[in-house]
N, C-alpha and C positions, 0 to 999 in steps of 0.2 A: 825780311830778311836778319835785319840786326837782332831781332829782339831774338830770336833764336838762335844767331850768334852769342848773345848776351846770357841765355838762360840755358843752353847747349849741358854745361857740365850738370844743371839739375836737373834736366828734363824728363829723365827715368823716375826719379823720385815725385814729381808732380804728377805723372800720369800714373803712379803706384796711388797715390794718396786720392786724388778725382777719381779713377776708378776703382776704389777699397779695393787694391789689389789687383783685382780682373784683367789687368790690361795684357799682362804678357801671356797668361794663359789663356787669353780670346784668340790672341796672335798664332799659339800655340796650333791651337783646334781650327782655322782657318787652314792654315797650309795642311793639315790631317786632313778635311774636310775637301778639298782638291782630286783625292785619292790618285794621285800623281804616280806613277813607274817612279823607282828610285835613283833614275837617271835621266828625269825632266829635269830641261833651261826654266827659268824663271827671273824674273827680274821685279822688284821691287822700287816703287818710284815714290818719291818723297818718304822714303826711307828713314826719315829721321836718325834716330842713333842705333837704328839698326835690327831691331828686335826681331821684324818679320824675315829679315833676310836669316837672319842666326836660327831662326827654327825653321827655313827651309835647308839651310846646312845639314841640319840636326836629321831632319826627314828625308831628306835626299840625298845621302852619302854617297852616291854614284853617279851626283847631275855635274856634266864639264863645266856647267856656266851657272852659278848663281849671283843675280848682279844688285846692286844696292844703287840706287840712283837719289840726287841729293841737292839740293841748290846751297845749302849754308854749309860754310868749310867748315866750324867748328862741328856742326853736328857730324860728318864725315869723319872728323878725327875722331869724335869720339864713336861712331860705327868701327874705323880701321880698329882702335883700340881694343873695343867689345871682341873682336875676333872674326868680324865681317873681313872676306877675303878678296872681296872686287868692290871696291867703292868709286863710285864714278858721279862727278857733276854732271846734272841734268834735270830736267823738270818734265814734265807731262808734254809741253809743247815740242820737246826736243829729247826723245829718251835714246839714249849714245850706244844702244844694241842693233845688231844688222835684221834687215827686213827678215819677216816670217823665221827666226832665229831660236823664240823663247814656246815654250809649252801654255807657259803662265805669265798673267801680270798681276800682280798685289799692288795693294795700297792699304794704308794705316793711316788715316784721319788725314789725307791730302788732297783728296782731290777737290775740296773747296775752294783751294788755291790755283785751278786748273786755268780759271777765268774763263775763256771760251772753250764750253763742254765739247763742239763739234770737232776743234781741233785736237783737242785732247783724246779724242773717243777715236779720231783718223787714227792719229798717232800710235796709240796701242797695238790698234787693227794691224797696222804697220809692220809691227813687231811680233804678232801673233801667227802662230804656223795654224795651219787647216785643222781646226778641232780646238785649238787653243782656247784656254780660259781667264775668266776675269773675274776677279773680288775686290770689292772697295768696300773700305771699312769706313762708316763716317757717322758722326752725331748728327743728328738730327732735332730740331727744336721746334717744337708745335707752335704754327705759324699765329696762335694768339690762345687766350683761355689762362686757367689757373697753374697749368704744367708749365705754361713758357715763363710765366711772371716768379714762379720757386725756382726753377731752374738759371732764371737771371741773376736771382737774390743770391741764391749758392755758389753759382760762378762768378760774376762780375761785384757782388757785394761782398758775401764771405769770404769767397775765396782767395781774391785779389788782395785782401788784407791780412790772411791768417797766415796764410802759404809764404810769403816771405818772410814770416818771424821763426815760418817751422823749417823752412830752407836754408836759412841763412841770408838769402839773396834777396834785393829788392826786383832784380829785373823776373822772379815770379811773378810778382803782382803783375808788370805790364804785361807777361804772355796771357794771364788768365785775361785780361782785359780784351787783349787782342784776342783771343781765342774766343769769347765770348760774341765778339764784333763780328766774326768770320763764321762761326754756325749761327748764327740768330739770323743772318743775311743770306743764308747759302739756299741755293733751289728747291723746292718740294720734289719729294720722291718721283712723281709723278713728272715732271721736268727732265729729270735724269735719266728714267726710263727710256721717255720718249726720244730724247738725245742718242742714247745707246743704239735704240731700234733705228733710229734714223740714218745711224754710223754704219748697219749693216749687221749688228750682233744678233745673234738669236739665243731661245732660251732666256731672254731677260727676267729677273725679277728681281724685287725688293723683300727682303725681310726683316721685322723689326724685330732684334733681337732679349730689349728689356732696355727699361727707363731710356736714355736719349739714343743709344746704339743701334743701329741700324747695318744692312749691307748689300748692296747690290751684285750681285751674280749675271753672268753672260758667259757665253761663248761664242768661237769663231765657227761657220758652217765648213763642215768636213772637204767640202768639196775645195 
């Protein structure tokens, strides 16, 4: 948590550099891909500086509730400053919205911090209405091989040394090292899919988008 508090003011810049400028574009694409009506309700869990929530505000202009949920106080301040209208403290273990109140739950690169997936997905199911949709964006590192070695070299090796110079903040180096540790130890896609199915989600799938980026998609039964 303190790592994100210290790096909050440079977080968006780090995201842009690491993703070669595609991060915000992909978040916008995620909201559009849900094909929600313009008055749909949505919660962004682990919202960081609020990019997904801001995209939702843009594409769901009649929504009565678009909520950004984030444990880091500094990140919440950044999200509010960026224009997110409803920012609340919380985590995947405790999403501060009512039962069956959301048409969609989204998350950008935060499910790896959830800890116990069964608890997290039970909480997501609690807040989703029948027919509700879930999209989790995540960075997936190969378990072994050349691609894993290259990713480690670029993120933990080069990135953690160069980005502090580019961003003018030593905190970004610690953030990149923490980032590598988190994504390299995260569960493989098959384990996440199994946990979603065990939690009762339907139409569960994992899509490899490109590079290290992937997404998990699922929905709640209409019944």
